[in-house]
C-alpha positions as CSV (number, residue, x, y, z in Angstrom):
1,M,-59.5,-75.3,173.4
2,P,-57.7,-78.6,174.2
3,H,-59.7,-80.7,171.7
4,E,-59.1,-78.1,168.9
5,A,-55.3,-78.1,169.6
6,E,-55.3,-81.9,169.5
7,A,-57.1,-81.8,166.1
8,I,-54.4,-79.5,164.7
9,R,-51.7,-81.8,165.9
10,W,-53.5,-84.7,164.4
11,A,-53.9,-82.9,161.1
12,A,-50.2,-82.1,161.0
13,T,-49.3,-85.7,161.7
14,E,-51.6,-87.0,158.9
15,L,-50.1,-84.5,156.4
16,L,-46.6,-85.5,157.2
17,Q,-47.6,-89.2,156.7
18,G,-48.8,-88.5,153.2
19,E,-52.5,-87.7,153.7
20,T,-54.0,-85.0,151.5
21,L,-55.5,-81.7,152.6
22,A,-58.9,-82.9,151.2
23,S,-58.9,-86.1,153.4
24,V,-58.1,-84.1,156.5
25,A,-60.9,-81.6,155.7
26,R,-63.3,-84.5,155.3
27,A,-62.1,-85.9,158.6
28,F,-62.8,-82.6,160.4
29,E,-66.3,-82.6,158.9
30,A,-66.9,-86.1,160.0
31,Q,-65.8,-85.3,163.5
32,G,-68.1,-82.3,163.7
33,L,-65.3,-79.8,164.4
34,A,-66.7,-76.3,164.3
35,H,-65.3,-73.9,161.7
36,V,-64.0,-70.6,162.8
37,R,-66.8,-69.1,160.7
38,K,-70.1,-70.4,161.9
39,G,-71.9,-72.5,159.3
40,K,-68.9,-72.9,157.0
41,F,-67.6,-76.2,155.7
42,W,-64.0,-77.3,155.9
43,Y,-62.1,-77.1,152.6
44,P,-58.5,-78.0,151.8
45,T,-57.5,-74.3,151.7
46,H,-58.8,-73.9,155.3
47,I,-56.6,-76.9,156.5
48,R,-53.5,-75.4,154.7
49,N,-54.0,-72.0,156.3
50,L,-54.6,-73.6,159.7
51,V,-51.5,-75.8,159.9
52,T,-49.1,-73.3,158.3
53,N,-50.2,-70.3,160.3
54,P,-47.3,-69.1,162.5
55,T,-49.6,-68.7,165.5
56,V,-49.9,-72.5,165.9
57,A,-46.1,-72.7,166.3
58,G,-46.2,-70.0,169.0
59,L,-44.8,-67.3,166.7
60,R,-46.0,-63.8,165.7
61,P,-44.6,-61.1,163.4
62,D,-42.8,-58.1,164.7
63,P,-43.2,-54.6,163.3
64,D,-40.6,-55.4,160.6
65,G,-42.4,-58.6,159.6
66,N,-40.0,-61.0,161.2
67,L,-41.4,-64.0,163.2
68,I,-40.6,-63.9,166.9
69,A,-41.7,-65.9,169.9
70,A,-45.2,-65.1,171.1
71,I,-46.5,-65.2,174.7
72,W,-48.9,-68.1,174.1
73,P,-47.7,-71.7,174.2
74,P,-47.2,-73.4,170.8
75,I,-49.6,-76.1,169.5
76,L,-47.0,-77.5,167.1
77,D,-43.3,-77.8,167.9
78,A,-40.9,-76.0,165.5
79,A,-39.8,-79.2,163.7
80,T,-43.4,-80.3,163.0
81,W,-44.5,-76.9,161.8
82,H,-41.5,-76.5,159.5
83,G,-42.0,-80.0,158.2
84,V,-45.7,-79.4,157.4
85,R,-44.8,-76.2,155.6
86,A,-42.1,-78.0,153.6
87,T,-44.4,-80.8,152.7
88,L,-47.2,-78.6,151.4
89,A,-44.8,-76.3,149.6
90,Q,-43.1,-79.2,147.7
91,P,-43.7,-78.7,144.0
92,V,-45.4,-81.4,142.0
93,T,-44.9,-81.8,138.2
94,L,-48.1,-82.4,136.3
95,T,-48.8,-83.1,132.6
96,R,-51.4,-81.1,130.8
97,S,-53.7,-82.4,128.1
98,D,-51.4,-81.0,125.4
99,G,-48.3,-82.8,126.8
100,A,-46.7,-79.7,128.4
101,L,-45.4,-80.0,132.0
102,Y,-45.9,-77.5,134.8
103,R,-45.2,-77.4,138.5
104,T,-47.6,-76.7,141.2
105,T,-47.7,-77.0,145.0
106,R,-51.3,-78.3,145.1
107,Q,-51.6,-81.9,146.1
108,R,-53.2,-84.0,143.3
109,R,-52.8,-87.5,144.8
110,P,-56.2,-89.2,145.1
111,S,-57.3,-89.5,148.7
112,R,-59.5,-92.2,150.1
113,R,-61.9,-91.8,153.0
114,H,-62.3,-95.5,153.8
115,L,-60.0,-98.3,154.5
116,L,-61.2,-100.9,152.0
117,S,-62.5,-98.8,149.1
118,A,-60.9,-98.5,145.6
119,G,-60.2,-102.1,144.9
120,L,-59.0,-103.5,148.2
121,A,-62.3,-105.5,148.9
122,F,-64.4,-107.4,146.4
123,C,-67.8,-109.0,146.4
124,G,-67.8,-112.7,147.0
125,V,-70.9,-113.2,144.8
126,C,-70.2,-111.2,141.6
127,G,-66.5,-110.3,142.1
128,A,-67.1,-106.5,141.7
129,P,-65.1,-104.2,143.9
130,L,-66.8,-102.9,147.0
131,S,-67.4,-99.2,147.4
132,A,-68.2,-97.4,150.6
133,Q,-71.6,-95.8,150.9
134,V,-72.4,-93.3,153.6
135,R,-75.8,-93.9,155.1
136,K,-77.8,-92.2,157.8
137,R,-79.9,-93.9,160.5
138,V,-83.4,-92.7,161.6
139,S,-81.7,-91.2,164.7
140,G,-79.5,-89.1,162.4
141,A,-76.3,-91.1,163.1
142,V,-74.0,-91.5,160.1
143,F,-72.4,-94.9,159.3
144,V,-70.6,-96.6,156.3
145,V,-71.8,-99.6,154.4
146,Y,-69.6,-101.5,151.9
147,T,-71.6,-102.6,148.8
148,C,-71.1,-103.7,145.2
149,D,-70.9,-100.9,142.7
150,P,-74.5,-99.7,142.5
151,R,-73.9,-98.6,138.9
152,V,-74.1,-102.2,137.6
153,G,-77.9,-102.2,138.5
154,R,-77.9,-104.5,141.5
155,V,-76.2,-104.9,144.8
156,C,-75.2,-108.4,146.0
157,V,-74.0,-107.6,149.5
158,G,-74.1,-104.8,152.0
159,I,-71.7,-105.0,155.0
160,V,-71.5,-102.5,157.8
161,G,-68.2,-100.7,157.4
162,H,-66.6,-100.8,160.9
163,R,-67.4,-104.5,161.3
164,L,-65.8,-105.4,157.9
165,E,-62.8,-103.3,158.6
166,R,-62.3,-104.8,162.1
167,H,-62.6,-108.3,160.6
168,V,-60.0,-107.6,157.9
169,V,-57.6,-106.1,160.4
170,E,-58.0,-109.0,162.8
171,T,-57.5,-111.5,160.0
172,L,-54.3,-109.6,158.9
173,F,-52.9,-109.7,162.5
174,A,-53.7,-113.4,162.7
175,A,-51.8,-113.9,159.5
176,F,-48.8,-112.1,161.0
177,A,-48.8,-114.7,163.8
178,D,-48.5,-117.5,161.2
179,P,-44.8,-118.3,160.3
180,S,-45.8,-119.5,156.8
181,A,-47.7,-116.3,156.2
182,R,-44.8,-114.2,157.4
183,Q,-42.5,-116.0,155.0
184,L,-45.0,-115.3,152.1
185,L,-45.2,-111.6,153.0
186,A,-41.4,-111.3,153.2
187,G,-41.1,-111.4,149.4
188,A,-38.6,-113.0,147.1
189,E,-34.9,-113.6,147.8
190,P,-32.9,-110.5,146.8
191,T,-30.5,-112.7,144.7
192,V,-33.5,-113.9,142.6
193,V,-34.7,-110.4,141.9
194,A,-31.2,-109.2,141.2
195,G,-30.7,-112.0,138.7
196,L,-33.9,-111.2,136.8
197,S,-33.1,-107.5,136.8
198,A,-29.7,-108.3,135.3
199,K,-31.3,-110.4,132.5
200,L,-33.8,-107.6,131.8
201,E,-31.0,-105.0,131.5
202,A,-29.2,-107.3,129.0
203,V,-32.3,-107.7,126.9
204,D,-32.9,-103.9,126.9
205,A,-29.2,-103.4,125.9
206,Q,-29.7,-105.9,123.0
207,L,-32.8,-104.0,121.8
208,A,-30.9,-100.7,121.9
209,E,-28.0,-102.2,119.9
210,L,-30.5,-103.7,117.4
211,A,-32.2,-100.3,117.0
212,R,-28.8,-98.6,116.4
213,R,-27.9,-101.2,113.7
214,W,-31.2,-100.8,112.0
215,G,-30.8,-97.0,112.1
216,R,-27.3,-97.3,110.5
217,G,-28.8,-99.5,107.7
218,E,-26.8,-102.6,108.7
219,I,-29.9,-104.8,108.9
220,S,-33.2,-104.9,106.9
221,R,-36.6,-104.1,108.3
222,A,-37.6,-107.8,108.1
223,E,-34.5,-108.7,110.2
224,W,-35.3,-105.9,112.7
225,D,-38.9,-107.1,113.1
226,A,-37.9,-110.8,113.6
227,A,-35.2,-110.0,116.1
228,R,-37.2,-107.4,118.0
229,E,-40.3,-109.6,118.4
230,G,-38.3,-112.3,120.3
231,L,-36.4,-109.8,122.5
232,A,-39.5,-107.8,123.3
233,S,-41.4,-110.9,124.3
234,R,-38.5,-112.0,126.5
235,G,-38.3,-108.6,128.1
236,Q,-42.0,-108.5,128.8
237,D,-41.9,-111.9,130.5
238,L,-39.0,-110.7,132.7
239,R,-40.9,-107.6,133.7
240,N,-44.0,-109.6,134.6
241,R,-41.9,-111.9,136.8
242,L,-40.2,-109.0,138.5
243,G,-43.6,-107.4,139.1
244,V,-44.7,-110.5,140.9
245,L,-41.4,-111.2,142.8
246,A,-40.0,-107.8,143.6
247,L,-42.1,-107.1,146.8
248,P,-40.6,-104.7,149.3
249,A,-39.5,-105.8,152.7
250,F,-42.5,-106.5,155.0
251,N,-41.8,-106.7,158.7
252,A,-45.0,-108.2,160.2
253,E,-44.1,-107.4,163.9
254,D,-43.3,-103.8,163.2
255,V,-46.5,-103.2,161.2
256,A,-48.7,-104.8,163.9
257,G,-47.1,-102.8,166.6
258,R,-47.5,-99.5,164.9
259,W,-50.9,-100.0,163.3
260,D,-52.7,-97.6,165.6
261,E,-50.1,-94.9,164.9
262,T,-50.4,-95.3,161.1
263,G,-52.7,-93.0,159.1
264,L,-55.3,-94.1,156.7
265,A,-53.0,-93.9,153.6
266,G,-50.4,-96.0,155.4
267,R,-52.9,-98.6,156.5
268,R,-54.3,-98.9,152.9
269,A,-50.7,-99.3,151.6
270,I,-50.1,-102.1,154.1
271,L,-53.3,-103.9,153.1
272,A,-52.5,-103.6,149.5
273,L,-48.9,-104.9,150.1
274,A,-50.2,-107.9,152.1
275,D,-52.8,-108.7,149.5
276,R,-50.4,-108.9,146.6
277,P,-49.0,-112.4,147.4
278,V,-52.5,-113.6,148.2
279,R,-53.7,-112.5,144.8
280,R,-50.7,-114.1,143.2
281,L,-51.6,-117.4,144.9
282,R,-55.2,-117.1,143.7
283,R,-54.0,-116.6,140.1
284,M,-51.7,-119.5,140.4
285,L,-54.5,-121.7,141.8
286,A,-56.9,-120.6,139.1
287,D,-54.2,-121.4,136.5
288,L,-53.7,-124.8,138.1
289,A,-57.4,-125.5,138.1
290,H,-57.6,-124.6,134.4
291,L,-54.7,-126.9,133.7
292,I,-56.2,-129.8,135.6
293,E,-59.4,-129.4,133.7
294,A,-57.6,-129.3,130.3
295,V,-55.5,-132.4,131.1
296,G,-58.6,-134.3,132.2
297,Q,-60.2,-133.5,128.8
298,L,-57.1,-134.6,127.0
299,I,-57.0,-137.9,128.9
300,A,-60.7,-138.5,128.0
301,Q,-59.9,-137.7,124.3
302,T,-56.9,-140.1,124.4
303,R,-59.1,-142.9,125.8
304,L,-61.6,-142.4,123.0
305,R,-58.9,-142.6,120.3
306,L,-57.5,-145.8,121.9
307,A,-61.0,-147.3,121.9
308,G,-61.2,-146.6,118.1
309,E,-63.4,-143.5,118.3
310,I,-62.7,-140.0,117.0
311,P,-63.5,-137.1,119.4
312,P,-66.0,-134.6,117.9
313,A,-64.0,-131.9,116.0
314,K,-66.1,-129.0,117.4
315,T,-65.4,-129.8,121.1
316,R,-61.9,-131.5,120.8
317,R,-59.3,-129.7,122.8
318,V,-56.1,-129.1,120.9
319,S,-54.3,-126.7,123.3
320,L,-53.6,-126.9,127.0
321,H,-53.9,-123.1,127.4
322,D,-56.7,-122.2,125.0
323,G,-59.8,-124.3,125.0
324,D,-61.4,-122.4,122.1
325,A,-58.5,-123.0,119.7
326,R,-59.3,-125.2,116.7
327,P,-57.2,-127.0,114.0
328,I,-56.8,-124.9,110.9
329,R,-55.6,-126.3,107.5
330,K,-54.5,-123.6,105.0
331,G,-52.5,-125.7,102.6
332,S,-49.1,-124.3,103.7
333,L,-46.2,-126.7,103.0
334,A,-44.2,-125.6,106.0
335,T,-47.1,-125.7,108.5
336,P,-50.0,-127.6,106.9
337,T,-52.0,-127.6,110.2
338,Q,-52.1,-124.7,112.6
339,F,-54.1,-124.1,115.7
340,G,-56.0,-121.0,116.7
341,Y,-58.6,-118.8,115.0
342,T,-59.3,-117.4,111.6
343,G,-59.7,-113.7,111.1
344,Q,-61.2,-111.6,108.4
345,V,-60.0,-108.0,107.8
346,T,-61.8,-105.4,105.7
347,D,-59.9,-102.2,104.8
348,N,-60.3,-99.2,102.6
349,R,-58.1,-97.6,99.9
350,D,-56.2,-95.7,102.6
351,G,-55.2,-99.0,104.3
352,I,-57.4,-98.3,107.4
353,V,-59.1,-101.4,108.8
354,I,-62.8,-100.6,109.0
355,D,-64.0,-104.0,110.1
356,Y,-62.5,-107.2,111.5
357,E,-63.7,-110.4,113.1
358,L,-62.3,-113.6,114.5
359,Q,-64.0,-117.0,114.4
360,A,-63.0,-120.4,115.9
361,G,-62.0,-123.1,113.4
362,M,-62.4,-122.6,109.7
363,P,-65.8,-121.2,108.9
364,P,-66.5,-120.7,105.1
365,D,-65.4,-117.4,103.7
366,A,-68.3,-116.6,101.4
367,P,-71.1,-116.1,104.1
368,R,-68.9,-113.6,106.1
369,L,-68.4,-110.9,103.5
370,A,-71.9,-109.4,103.2
371,P,-72.4,-109.1,107.0
372,A,-69.0,-107.3,107.2
373,V,-70.0,-104.8,104.5
374,E,-73.4,-104.3,106.2
375,R,-71.6,-103.5,109.5
376,I,-69.5,-101.0,107.7
377,I,-72.5,-99.3,106.1
378,T,-74.2,-99.2,109.5
379,A,-71.1,-97.7,111.2
380,T,-70.2,-95.2,108.5
381,G,-73.5,-94.4,106.9
382,T,-71.9,-94.8,103.5
383,I,-72.3,-97.5,100.9
384,P,-69.0,-98.5,99.3
385,D,-68.8,-98.1,95.5
386,A,-66.7,-101.2,95.0
387,V,-65.8,-104.4,97.0
388,T,-63.1,-106.9,96.2
389,A,-61.9,-110.0,97.9
390,D,-59.9,-113.2,97.2
391,R,-61.2,-116.2,95.4
392,G,-62.5,-117.9,98.6
393,Y,-65.4,-115.5,98.4
394,G,-66.1,-116.1,94.7
395,E,-69.7,-117.2,94.6
396,A,-72.6,-115.8,92.7
397,S,-74.6,-115.5,95.9
398,V,-72.0,-113.2,97.4
399,D,-72.2,-110.9,94.4
400,A,-76.0,-110.8,94.7
401,E,-75.9,-110.1,98.4
402,L,-73.5,-107.2,98.0
403,Q,-75.5,-105.7,95.1
404,A,-78.6,-105.9,97.2
405,L,-76.8,-103.8,99.8
406,G,-76.1,-101.1,97.1
407,V,-72.6,-101.9,96.1
408,K,-72.1,-101.0,92.4
409,T,-68.9,-102.9,91.5
410,V,-68.0,-106.4,92.9
411,A,-64.6,-107.7,91.8
412,I,-64.2,-111.2,93.1
413,L,-62.7,-114.0,91.0
414,R,-65.1,-117.0,90.9
415,K,-64.1,-120.4,92.1
416,G,-63.6,-123.2,89.5
417,Q,-63.6,-122.6,85.8
418,P,-65.6,-119.5,84.8
419,G,-67.7,-119.5,81.7
420,A,-67.3,-117.2,78.7
421,A,-69.6,-114.5,80.0
422,R,-67.8,-114.5,83.4
423,R,-64.4,-114.3,81.7
424,R,-65.5,-111.2,79.9
425,V,-66.6,-109.6,83.1
426,E,-63.3,-110.5,84.8
427,A,-61.3,-109.1,81.9
428,G,-62.8,-105.6,82.3
429,D,-60.4,-102.7,83.2
430,D,-62.2,-101.8,86.4
431,F,-62.3,-105.4,87.5
432,V,-58.6,-106.0,86.8
433,E,-57.6,-102.8,88.6
434,L,-59.5,-103.8,91.7
435,I,-58.0,-107.3,91.7
436,K,-54.5,-105.8,91.4
437,W,-55.2,-103.5,94.3
438,R,-56.4,-106.5,96.4
439,T,-53.3,-108.4,95.6
440,G,-51.2,-105.5,97.0
441,A,-53.4,-105.3,100.1
442,E,-52.5,-108.8,101.1
443,G,-49.6,-107.2,103.0
444,R,-52.1,-105.7,105.4
445,I,-52.6,-109.1,107.2
446,A,-48.8,-109.7,107.2
447,A,-48.2,-106.3,108.8
448,L,-50.9,-107.0,111.5
449,K,-49.2,-110.3,112.3
450,R,-45.6,-108.9,112.4
451,Q,-46.1,-105.5,113.9
452,H,-49.4,-105.5,115.8
453,G,-49.6,-108.9,117.6
454,W,-52.0,-110.8,115.3
455,G,-49.5,-113.6,114.9
456,R,-50.1,-114.8,118.5
457,A,-52.7,-113.6,121.0
458,R,-51.6,-113.2,124.6
459,I,-55.1,-113.4,126.0
460,R,-56.8,-116.8,126.4
461,E,-59.9,-118.0,124.7
462,L,-61.7,-116.6,121.7
463,E,-63.0,-113.5,123.4
464,G,-59.5,-112.7,124.7
465,A,-58.1,-113.1,121.2
466,R,-60.7,-110.7,119.8
467,I,-59.7,-108.1,122.4
468,W,-56.0,-108.6,121.7
469,C,-56.5,-108.2,117.9
470,G,-58.8,-105.2,118.4
471,W,-55.9,-103.4,120.1
472,G,-53.7,-104.4,117.2
473,V,-56.2,-102.9,114.8
474,L,-56.4,-99.7,116.8
475,A,-52.6,-99.3,116.8
476,H,-52.4,-100.0,113.0
477,N,-55.2,-97.5,112.3
478,A,-53.6,-94.9,114.4
479,I,-50.4,-95.1,112.4
480,K,-52.3,-95.0,109.1
481,I,-54.4,-92.1,110.0
482,A,-51.4,-90.1,111.3
483,A,-49.7,-90.6,107.9
484,L,-52.7,-89.2,105.9
485,R,-52.2,-85.8,104.5
486,P,-55.0,-83.2,105.1
């Protein structure tokens, strides 16, 4: 029938443009195309068998099994039929859970049924990505509604799908007509991208040479760590800049003229490409707004100081980029005052970090130890036999709190000058052994700073620093656990 032949031609065109067998099968279901077997649903295997069958190309097998021209007219021309067969037969290399690779002809690319799903549209109220929900009217007609993710417990907006998609496409074409928007979509100058790429290649070459020198024993581990940190930071910065600038060529007139001929996957790719510079501008505007707010706060603080007043320490801004950072004085001769957060790390005898926390400013050490041990007991279900810490935790109340939790041995040097009874306790063999172990464990924090990013958080604010340091702890623990012998 004519409409069935047209559906086969449409399916072949979609597959050649990158659509999956599953998406074509869903489209057949949505269009209500009858299956050859009454009552059956369309599946990807049905679509594959349909478009690769020689009969749709006007061919039939002869008695020897060779394909020859048939008496019926072809639905697909020879070039299209062979192209579809080649596309579906193209092997794909996949990675199994055990890391092994295998090749398959099945298409594993995720397919999308709707134009604006999967992160292309976001709620203007809560910022959550919109998902397409298929609804049915009382009359039985099926339609699509874009809503917030219903899994979060509430839905802020619900927009009829075809209206939202039409509005987005009309807005996109209006942007194509604007010369400034065309310039924005055109991407960066090739010379700028080439220059950044050359710098990145130079940094990668320096890292490779540095690794070879360390492997030959020409430099120490400390020299390797110091040099690698700077080069790795520079390389990541260059990659981020290339990710923003290196947009492919975008011809607005060509896209607008061929929009109706482009399949769903192609339209989604065009929207994603057009949205990238918009998102970049939004991030830039958000950063600018954050900077303006920070500068305004610094100006207000400066006026207070000029008037002879001192801004409150708890709310005083000390960093343009991080409003939660606080002054920290640790008594170091090189850097007596630092800015950021103070962390507490609790590890076991195997060097595995079992608890950590970050706080703004310089909270007292002593009240933080017992809650950390209590969290460990809750997480592991085991009460530690012994706890040791540096002298900053050396208060009688800390010992009493830990003993109340069930800890048998507490080895913490007291602040100030201890009495005779306390000196006898601190001279015990078990106490001295734990203090020596704690002194050796001081390298744990240094390793977290040098190797796992604790020296400088790359995410703003206190919550961002906690996330950043959490990933560092995860990486550190993975290395330690892998080194444990069974």
